[in-house]
N, C-alpha and C positions, 0 to 999 in steps of 0.2 A: 818884593814890596809887601809890607804888612797892610792888611785891610783895616779900615777904620782907625788909622793912625793920624792924629790931628796935624802933624807936621807935613803930611803928604801934600796939602794944598799949597805949600810954598815951594814945591820941587821945581816949578817952572812957571813962566807967565801963562802958559796954556792951562796948567793945573789951577792957577788962581782964577782965570776966566771961567773955567768949568765949575769951580766951587761957587763962584758968584751966581752963575746961571742956575745951578741946582738949588742953591739957597733961596733965590728969588722964587722959583717954582714951588719949593717946599712951603715958603711963607704964604704964598697966595693960596695954595691948597689948604693949609691949616686954617687960614683966616676964613675961607669959604665954608669949610666944615663947621667951624664954630658958629659962624653966622647962620648957617642952615639949621643947626641945632637950636639956636636962640629963637629964630623965626618959627620953627616947628613947635617949640615949647609954647610960645605965645599963641599960636593957632589952636592949640588944644583947649584954650579957654572957651572956644566957640564950637559947638557941635557940628555946625555945617562945614567947618574947615578942618575936620579931623582927617579926612582922606589926604588932602594936600600936606597936612602936617606929617603924616606917616611917610609920604614921599620925601619930604625935607629930611627926615631922620635917615631914610634909606640912602639918599644921595650923600648926606653928610657922613654917614658911616663909610661909604665907599671912598670918600675923600680922606678919611682917617686911615684907610688902608693904603691909599696911593702915596701919602706923605712919606712913611718909612720906606716904601718901595723906591721912591726917588733917591733916598739916601743910599740904599743898596746899589741902585743903578749907577750913582756917582762913584762909589767905591770901585765897582767893576770897571767903569770907564777909566778911572785912575790906573787901575792895574793894567789895562790894555796899553795905555800911553806909556807907563813905566817900562813895560817889556819892550816896546818899540824903541824907546830912548836907550835902554841898556844894549839892545842889539846894535843900534847905530854907533854907540861908543865902542863896542867890540870890533866893528868893521873898520873904524878909523885907526885902530891900533895896529 
């Protein structure tokens, strides 16, 4: 099974459910990252809020790292499912 092949998500109903779950998680993480950066940017207009603004940027940056990590985890999850499905097909023959 090729990694990061777009057609993989249609291999089975299980693949489709996994794709949907990972995409939902990715979208939420990306949205929160962007929101934290926007809030952090706004906070920098006020000197008293600069420390919380820095934390918004740090947490937002962590979310930007988690997002692509979710996509990699999804592809590895697909690979594990694919191997099990292939093994099951060989046993049936």
